[in-house]
Backbone as XML, in Angstrom:
<?xml version="1.0"?>
<chain id="A" units="angstrom">
  <residue number="1" name="UNK">
    <atom name="N" x="14.881" y="-4.209" z="0.581"/>
    <atom name="CA" x="13.816" y="-3.527" z="1.279"/>
    <atom name="C" x="14.126" y="-2.054" z="1.491"/>
  </residue>
  <residue number="2" name="UNK">
    <atom name="N" x="15.422" y="-1.691" z="1.545"/>
    <atom name="CA" x="15.768" y="-0.279" z="1.715"/>
    <atom name="C" x="15.252" y="0.567" z="0.559"/>
  </residue>
  <residue number="3" name="UNK">
    <atom name="N" x="15.252" y="0.012" z="-0.657"/>
    <atom name="CA" x="14.740" y="0.762" z="-1.809"/>
    <atom name="C" x="13.248" y="1.035" z="-1.644"/>
  </residue>
  <residue number="4" name="UNK">
    <atom name="N" x="12.513" y="0.072" z="-1.144"/>
    <atom name="CA" x="11.074" y="0.225" z="-0.989"/>
    <atom name="C" x="10.704" y="1.148" z="0.162"/>
  </residue>
  <residue number="5" name="UNK">
    <atom name="N" x="11.383" y="1.007" z="1.297"/>
    <atom name="CA" x="11.003" y="1.764" z="2.490"/>
    <atom name="C" x="11.899" y="2.959" z="2.776"/>
  </residue>
  <residue number="6" name="UNK">
    <atom name="N" x="12.888" y="3.219" z="1.936"/>
    <atom name="CA" x="13.764" y="4.370" z="2.107"/>
    <atom name="C" x="14.884" y="4.090" z="3.086"/>
  </residue>
  <residue number="7" name="UNK">
    <atom name="N" x="16.056" y="4.554" z="2.743"/>
    <atom name="CA" x="17.220" y="4.355" z="3.606"/>
    <atom name="C" x="17.640" y="5.708" z="4.174"/>
  </residue>
  <residue number="8" name="UNK">
    <atom name="N" x="18.314" y="6.514" z="3.374"/>
    <atom name="CA" x="18.664" y="7.876" z="3.770"/>
    <atom name="C" x="17.958" y="8.840" z="2.838"/>
  </residue>
  <residue number="9" name="UNK">
    <atom name="N" x="17.911" y="10.093" z="3.221"/>
    <atom name="CA" x="17.155" y="11.089" z="2.462"/>
    <atom name="C" x="17.643" y="11.235" z="1.019"/>
  </residue>
  <residue number="10" name="UNK">
    <atom name="N" x="18.924" y="11.092" z="0.770"/>
    <atom name="CA" x="19.448" y="11.309" z="-0.579"/>
    <atom name="C" x="19.687" y="10.003" z="-1.348"/>
  </residue>
  <residue number="11" name="UNK">
    <atom name="N" x="19.399" y="8.847" z="-0.752"/>
    <atom name="CA" x="19.578" y="7.564" z="-1.439"/>
    <atom name="C" x="18.397" y="7.304" z="-2.378"/>
  </residue>
  <residue number="12" name="UNK">
    <atom name="N" x="18.651" y="6.577" z="-3.449"/>
    <atom name="CA" x="17.570" y="6.218" z="-4.361"/>
    <atom name="C" x="16.564" y="5.347" z="-3.633"/>
  </residue>
  <residue number="13" name="UNK">
    <atom name="N" x="15.292" y="5.648" z="-3.860"/>
    <atom name="CA" x="14.219" y="4.867" z="-3.249"/>
    <atom name="C" x="13.012" y="4.887" z="-4.168"/>
  </residue>
  <residue number="14" name="UNK">
    <atom name="N" x="12.074" y="4.015" z="-3.892"/>
    <atom name="CA" x="10.846" y="3.957" z="-4.680"/>
    <atom name="C" x="10.101" y="5.294" z="-4.596"/>
  </residue>
  <residue number="15" name="UNK">
    <atom name="N" x="9.955" y="5.839" z="-3.412"/>
    <atom name="CA" x="9.241" y="7.105" z="-3.233"/>
    <atom name="C" x="9.932" y="8.247" z="-3.958"/>
  </residue>
  <residue number="16" name="UNK">
    <atom name="N" x="11.239" y="8.325" z="-3.868"/>
    <atom name="CA" x="11.973" y="9.386" z="-4.554"/>
    <atom name="C" x="11.804" y="9.255" z="-6.061"/>
  </residue>
  <residue number="17" name="UNK">
    <atom name="N" x="11.844" y="8.033" z="-6.569"/>
    <atom name="CA" x="11.628" y="7.813" z="-7.994"/>
    <atom name="C" x="10.237" y="8.246" z="-8.430"/>
  </residue>
  <residue number="18" name="UNK">
    <atom name="N" x="9.236" y="7.985" z="-7.612"/>
    <atom name="CA" x="7.866" y="8.405" z="-7.928"/>
    <atom name="C" x="7.739" y="9.927" z="-7.911"/>
  </residue>
  <residue number="19" name="UNK">
    <atom name="N" x="8.422" y="10.578" z="-6.985"/>
    <atom name="CA" x="8.371" y="12.042" z="-6.915"/>
    <atom name="C" x="9.020" y="12.703" z="-8.120"/>
  </residue>
  <residue number="20" name="UNK">
    <atom name="N" x="10.021" y="12.069" z="-8.692"/>
    <atom name="CA" x="10.761" y="12.654" z="-9.803"/>
    <atom name="C" x="10.043" y="12.520" z="-11.147"/>
  </residue>
  <residue number="21" name="UNK">
    <atom name="N" x="8.985" y="11.760" z="-11.213"/>
    <atom name="CA" x="8.259" y="11.543" z="-12.470"/>
    <atom name="C" x="7.009" y="12.402" z="-12.527"/>
  </residue>
  <residue number="22" name="UNK">
    <atom name="N" x="6.659" y="12.829" z="-13.740"/>
    <atom name="CA" x="5.423" y="13.585" z="-13.920"/>
    <atom name="C" x="4.212" y="12.663" z="-13.944"/>
  </residue>
  <residue number="23" name="UNK">
    <atom name="N" x="4.375" y="11.488" z="-14.537"/>
    <atom name="CA" x="3.295" y="10.519" z="-14.670"/>
    <atom name="C" x="3.763" y="9.210" z="-14.055"/>
  </residue>
  <residue number="24" name="UNK">
    <atom name="N" x="2.912" y="8.596" z="-13.251"/>
    <atom name="CA" x="3.291" y="7.349" z="-12.600"/>
    <atom name="C" x="2.361" y="6.218" z="-13.011"/>
  </residue>
  <residue number="25" name="UNK">
    <atom name="N" x="2.947" y="5.210" z="-13.630"/>
    <atom name="CA" x="2.275" y="3.948" z="-13.902"/>
    <atom name="C" x="3.078" y="2.894" z="-13.154"/>
  </residue>
  <residue number="26" name="UNK">
    <atom name="N" x="2.437" y="2.243" z="-12.211"/>
    <atom name="CA" x="3.118" y="1.306" z="-11.330"/>
    <atom name="C" x="2.617" y="-0.101" z="-11.623"/>
  </residue>
  <residue number="27" name="UNK">
    <atom name="N" x="3.523" y="-1.010" z="-11.949"/>
    <atom name="CA" x="3.191" y="-2.412" z="-12.195"/>
    <atom name="C" x="3.701" y="-3.246" z="-11.031"/>
  </residue>
  <residue number="28" name="UNK">
    <atom name="N" x="2.796" y="-3.917" z="-10.350"/>
    <atom name="CA" x="3.138" y="-4.823" z="-9.264"/>
    <atom name="C" x="2.866" y="-6.235" z="-9.768"/>
  </residue>
  <residue number="29" name="UNK">
    <atom name="N" x="3.890" y="-6.872" z="-10.315"/>
    <atom name="CA" x="3.745" y="-8.183" z="-10.930"/>
    <atom name="C" x="3.728" y="-9.270" z="-9.863"/>
  </residue>
  <residue number="30" name="UNK">
    <atom name="N" x="2.778" y="-10.174" z="-9.974"/>
    <atom name="CA" x="2.598" y="-11.283" z="-9.030"/>
    <atom name="C" x="2.547" y="-10.782" z="-7.590"/>
  </residue>
  <residue number="31" name="UNK">
    <atom name="N" x="1.709" y="-9.809" z="-7.382"/>
    <atom name="CA" x="1.584" y="-9.146" z="-6.084"/>
    <atom name="C" x="1.183" y="-10.121" z="-4.979"/>
  </residue>
  <residue number="32" name="UNK">
    <atom name="N" x="0.483" y="-11.183" z="-5.317"/>
    <atom name="CA" x="0.032" y="-12.150" z="-4.320"/>
    <atom name="C" x="1.167" y="-12.938" z="-3.684"/>
  </residue>
  <residue number="33" name="UNK">
    <atom name="N" x="2.370" y="-12.880" z="-4.247"/>
    <atom name="CA" x="3.493" y="-13.681" z="-3.751"/>
    <atom name="C" x="4.497" y="-12.876" z="-2.931"/>
  </residue>
  <residue number="34" name="UNK">
    <atom name="N" x="4.159" y="-11.665" z="-2.569"/>
    <atom name="CA" x="5.099" y="-10.813" z="-1.860"/>
    <atom name="C" x="5.044" y="-11.033" z="-0.343"/>
  </residue>
  <residue number="35" name="UNK">
    <atom name="N" x="5.961" y="-10.414" z="0.367"/>
    <atom name="CA" x="6.014" y="-10.504" z="1.822"/>
    <atom name="C" x="4.913" y="-9.653" z="2.454"/>
  </residue>
  <residue number="36" name="UNK">
    <atom name="N" x="4.509" y="-10.001" z="3.670"/>
    <atom name="CA" x="3.453" y="-9.267" z="4.368"/>
    <atom name="C" x="3.790" y="-7.798" z="4.583"/>
  </residue>
  <residue number="37" name="UNK">
    <atom name="N" x="5.056" y="-7.475" z="4.844"/>
    <atom name="CA" x="5.430" y="-6.070" z="5.041"/>
    <atom name="C" x="5.222" y="-5.261" z="3.762"/>
  </residue>
  <residue number="38" name="UNK">
    <atom name="N" x="5.427" y="-5.881" z="2.629"/>
    <atom name="CA" x="5.198" y="-5.190" z="1.356"/>
    <atom name="C" x="3.706" y="-4.996" z="1.140"/>
  </residue>
  <residue number="39" name="UNK">
    <atom name="N" x="2.902" y="-6.007" z="1.481"/>
    <atom name="CA" x="1.447" y="-5.853" z="1.398"/>
    <atom name="C" x="0.981" y="-4.628" z="2.166"/>
  </residue>
  <residue number="40" name="UNK">
    <atom name="N" x="1.416" y="-4.496" z="3.398"/>
    <atom name="CA" x="0.933" y="-3.396" z="4.232"/>
    <atom name="C" x="1.325" y="-2.039" z="3.664"/>
  </residue>
  <residue number="41" name="UNK">
    <atom name="N" x="2.511" y="-1.936" z="3.099"/>
    <atom name="CA" x="2.934" y="-0.661" z="2.505"/>
    <atom name="C" x="2.052" y="-0.291" z="1.322"/>
  </residue>
  <residue number="42" name="UNK">
    <atom name="N" x="1.726" y="-1.271" z="0.499"/>
    <atom name="CA" x="0.929" y="-0.974" z="-0.685"/>
    <atom name="C" x="-0.560" y="-0.862" z="-0.378"/>
  </residue>
  <residue number="43" name="UNK">
    <atom name="N" x="-1.055" y="-1.537" z="0.650"/>
    <atom name="CA" x="-2.458" y="-1.360" z="1.009"/>
    <atom name="C" x="-2.737" y="0.072" z="1.452"/>
  </residue>
  <residue number="44" name="UNK">
    <atom name="N" x="-1.809" y="0.684" z="2.133"/>
    <atom name="CA" x="-1.972" y="2.095" z="2.488"/>
    <atom name="C" x="-2.058" y="2.936" z="1.219"/>
  </residue>
  <residue number="45" name="UNK">
    <atom name="N" x="-1.243" y="2.607" z="0.240"/>
    <atom name="CA" x="-1.268" y="3.334" z="-1.018"/>
    <atom name="C" x="-2.612" y="3.137" z="-1.715"/>
  </residue>
  <residue number="46" name="UNK">
    <atom name="N" x="-3.146" y="1.917" z="-1.698"/>
    <atom name="CA" x="-4.436" y="1.657" z="-2.335"/>
    <atom name="C" x="-5.565" y="2.392" z="-1.619"/>
  </residue>
  <residue number="47" name="UNK">
    <atom name="N" x="-5.547" y="2.384" z="-0.298"/>
    <atom name="CA" x="-6.628" y="2.991" z="0.485"/>
    <atom name="C" x="-6.584" y="4.516" z="0.474"/>
  </residue>
  <residue number="48" name="UNK">
    <atom name="N" x="-5.411" y="5.080" z="0.676"/>
    <atom name="CA" x="-5.293" y="6.523" z="0.879"/>
    <atom name="C" x="-4.747" y="7.281" z="-0.324"/>
  </residue>
  <residue number="49" name="UNK">
    <atom name="N" x="-4.172" y="6.573" z="-1.291"/>
    <atom name="CA" x="-3.561" y="7.249" z="-2.434"/>
    <atom name="C" x="-2.232" y="7.909" z="-2.094"/>
  </residue>
  <residue number="50" name="UNK">
    <atom name="N" x="-1.612" y="7.463" z="-1.005"/>
    <atom name="CA" x="-0.335" y="8.030" z="-0.559"/>
    <atom name="C" x="0.643" y="6.888" z="-0.297"/>
  </residue>
  <residue number="51" name="UNK">
    <atom name="N" x="1.864" y="7.031" z="-0.811"/>
    <atom name="CA" x="2.924" y="6.067" z="-0.520"/>
    <atom name="C" x="3.919" y="6.753" z="0.408"/>
  </residue>
  <residue number="52" name="UNK">
    <atom name="N" x="4.192" y="6.138" z="1.548"/>
    <atom name="CA" x="5.095" y="6.717" z="2.537"/>
    <atom name="C" x="6.281" y="5.789" z="2.743"/>
  </residue>
  <residue number="53" name="UNK">
    <atom name="N" x="7.471" y="6.382" z="2.775"/>
    <atom name="CA" x="8.639" y="5.649" z="3.237"/>
    <atom name="C" x="9.253" y="6.446" z="4.385"/>
  </residue>
  <residue number="54" name="UNK">
    <atom name="N" x="10.478" y="6.170" z="4.755"/>
    <atom name="CA" x="11.090" y="6.868" z="5.897"/>
    <atom name="C" x="11.306" y="8.349" z="5.651"/>
  </residue>
  <residue number="55" name="UNK">
    <atom name="N" x="11.383" y="8.745" z="4.381"/>
    <atom name="CA" x="11.765" y="10.118" z="4.059"/>
    <atom name="C" x="10.720" y="10.929" z="3.306"/>
  </residue>
  <residue number="56" name="UNK">
    <atom name="N" x="9.839" y="10.289" z="2.584"/>
    <atom name="CA" x="8.936" y="11.011" z="1.686"/>
    <atom name="C" x="7.510" y="10.505" z="1.802"/>
  </residue>
  <residue number="57" name="UNK">
    <atom name="N" x="6.561" y="11.399" z="1.527"/>
    <atom name="CA" x="5.155" y="11.069" z="1.331"/>
    <atom name="C" x="4.821" y="11.433" z="-0.112"/>
  </residue>
  <residue number="58" name="UNK">
    <atom name="N" x="4.345" y="10.461" z="-0.876"/>
    <atom name="CA" x="4.072" y="10.673" z="-2.286"/>
    <atom name="C" x="2.577" y="10.540" z="-2.539"/>
  </residue>
  <residue number="59" name="UNK">
    <atom name="N" x="1.965" y="11.593" z="-3.095"/>
    <atom name="CA" x="0.560" y="11.569" z="-3.456"/>
    <atom name="C" x="0.415" y="10.829" z="-4.783"/>
  </residue>
  <residue number="60" name="UNK">
    <atom name="N" x="-0.338" y="9.736" z="-4.780"/>
    <atom name="CA" x="-0.513" y="8.917" z="-5.981"/>
    <atom name="C" x="-1.962" y="8.868" z="-6.450"/>
  </residue>
  <residue number="61" name="UNK">
    <atom name="N" x="-2.726" y="9.898" z="-6.128"/>
    <atom name="CA" x="-4.132" y="9.911" z="-6.526"/>
    <atom name="C" x="-4.308" y="9.859" z="-8.037"/>
  </residue>
  <residue number="62" name="UNK">
    <atom name="N" x="-3.355" y="10.377" z="-8.799"/>
    <atom name="CA" x="-3.458" y="10.379" z="-10.256"/>
    <atom name="C" x="-2.643" y="9.265" z="-10.914"/>
  </residue>
  <residue number="63" name="UNK">
    <atom name="N" x="-2.075" y="8.375" z="-10.125"/>
    <atom name="CA" x="-1.253" y="7.287" z="-10.666"/>
    <atom name="C" x="-2.143" y="6.142" z="-11.145"/>
  </residue>
  <residue number="64" name="UNK">
    <atom name="N" x="-1.605" y="5.371" z="-12.063"/>
    <atom name="CA" x="-2.245" y="4.139" z="-12.512"/>
    <atom name="C" x="-1.450" y="2.986" z="-11.896"/>
  </residue>
  <residue number="65" name="UNK">
    <atom name="N" x="-2.143" y="2.136" z="-11.160"/>
    <atom name="CA" x="-1.497" y="1.016" z="-10.489"/>
    <atom name="C" x="-2.083" y="-0.272" z="-11.061"/>
  </residue>
  <residue number="66" name="UNK">
    <atom name="N" x="-1.204" y="-1.132" z="-11.567"/>
    <atom name="CA" x="-1.632" y="-2.409" z="-12.141"/>
    <atom name="C" x="-1.040" y="-3.526" z="-11.295"/>
  </residue>
  <residue number="67" name="UNK">
    <atom name="N" x="-1.897" y="-4.386" z="-10.770"/>
    <atom name="CA" x="-1.459" y="-5.542" z="-9.990"/>
    <atom name="C" x="-1.772" y="-6.803" z="-10.785"/>
  </residue>
  <residue number="68" name="UNK">
    <atom name="N" x="-0.778" y="-7.673" z="-10.934"/>
    <atom name="CA" x="-1.027" y="-8.953" z="-11.598"/>
    <atom name="C" x="-0.918" y="-10.065" z="-10.576"/>
  </residue>
  <residue number="69" name="UNK">
    <atom name="N" x="-1.558" y="-11.156" z="-10.884"/>
    <atom name="CA" x="-1.564" y="-12.299" z="-9.993"/>
    <atom name="C" x="-1.794" y="-13.555" z="-10.818"/>
  </residue>
  <residue number="70" name="UNK">
    <atom name="N" x="-1.202" y="-14.646" z="-10.393"/>
    <atom name="CA" x="-1.503" y="-15.951" z="-10.957"/>
    <atom name="C" x="-2.370" y="-16.673" z="-9.942"/>
  </residue>
  <residue number="71" name="UNK">
    <atom name="N" x="-3.464" y="-17.185" z="-10.379"/>
    <atom name="CA" x="-4.303" y="-17.957" z="-9.490"/>
    <atom name="C" x="-4.651" y="-19.263" z="-10.183"/>
  </residue>
  <residue number="72" name="UNK">
    <atom name="N" x="-5.032" y="-20.219" z="-9.406"/>
    <atom name="CA" x="-5.354" y="-21.516" z="-9.993"/>
    <atom name="C" x="-6.762" y="-21.932" z="-9.604"/>
  </residue>
  <residue number="73" name="UNK">
    <atom name="N" x="-7.320" y="-22.770" z="-10.436"/>
    <atom name="CA" x="-8.591" y="-23.411" z="-10.133"/>
    <atom name="C" x="-8.467" y="-24.865" z="-10.531"/>
  </residue>
  <residue number="74" name="UNK">
    <atom name="N" x="-9.525" y="-25.585" z="-10.569"/>
    <atom name="CA" x="-9.449" y="-27.013" z="-10.851"/>
    <atom name="C" x="-8.957" y="-27.313" z="-12.268"/>
  </residue>
  <residue number="75" name="UNK">
    <atom name="N" x="-9.014" y="-26.327" z="-13.165"/>
    <atom name="CA" x="-8.565" y="-26.523" z="-14.544"/>
    <atom name="C" x="-7.114" y="-26.094" z="-14.765"/>
  </residue>
  <residue number="76" name="UNK">
    <atom name="N" x="-6.452" y="-25.548" z="-13.774"/>
    <atom name="CA" x="-5.059" y="-25.120" z="-13.919"/>
    <atom name="C" x="-4.892" y="-23.652" z="-13.592"/>
  </residue>
  <residue number="77" name="UNK">
    <atom name="N" x="-3.765" y="-23.105" z="-14.044"/>
    <atom name="CA" x="-3.421" y="-21.725" z="-13.731"/>
    <atom name="C" x="-4.022" y="-20.763" z="-14.737"/>
  </residue>
  <residue number="78" name="UNK">
    <atom name="N" x="-4.367" y="-19.601" z="-14.249"/>
    <atom name="CA" x="-4.883" y="-18.513" z="-15.078"/>
    <atom name="C" x="-4.195" y="-17.238" z="-14.655"/>
  </residue>
  <residue number="79" name="UNK">
    <atom name="N" x="-4.087" y="-16.323" z="-15.566"/>
    <atom name="CA" x="-3.460" y="-15.035" z="-15.312"/>
    <atom name="C" x="-4.542" y="-14.004" z="-15.145"/>
  </residue>
  <residue number="80" name="UNK">
    <atom name="N" x="-4.340" y="-13.078" z="-14.244"/>
    <atom name="CA" x="-5.307" y="-11.998" z="-14.072"/>
    <atom name="C" x="-4.577" y="-10.711" z="-13.744"/>
  </residue>
  <residue number="81" name="UNK">
    <atom name="N" x="-5.227" y="-9.603" z="-13.998"/>
    <atom name="CA" x="-4.681" y="-8.294" z="-13.659"/>
    <atom name="C" x="-5.802" y="-7.408" z="-13.156"/>
  </residue>
  <residue number="82" name="UNK">
    <atom name="N" x="-5.461" y="-6.506" z="-12.270"/>
    <atom name="CA" x="-6.409" y="-5.526" z="-11.763"/>
    <atom name="C" x="-5.781" y="-4.150" z="-11.923"/>
  </residue>
  <residue number="83" name="UNK">
    <atom name="N" x="-6.587" y="-3.212" z="-12.317"/>
    <atom name="CA" x="-6.127" y="-1.824" z="-12.412"/>
    <atom name="C" x="-6.839" y="-1.046" z="-11.333"/>
  </residue>
  <residue number="84" name="UNK">
    <atom name="N" x="-6.047" y="-0.366" z="-10.511"/>
    <atom name="CA" x="-6.624" y="0.416" z="-9.407"/>
    <atom name="C" x="-6.587" y="1.873" z="-9.749"/>
  </residue>
</chain>
C-alpha cells in the first residue's frame, strides 16, 4: 500500500512514476476485486482527473485508464473492459 499511497517524498510510488512519464496509460486489471481503500483512491482519479498520494498530486486529464473486470451471469464468466 505504501507504493500506492506514497511513503516518503523520495521513495518510489505510483504518483511519482506517473509524474516521470510523458504519456500515461494505466491498466487496472480485475478492478472489481480490490480493497475499498483502493477504490476510493481511484474514484477520485476518475471523478477529478487527479491522483493524490501523501506527497504528490498528479494531473491525469490526458491519461488513458483501462479497467478490466470479470463478471458472471447465468451462462458463466465473461470478461469486460472499460476505458475511461
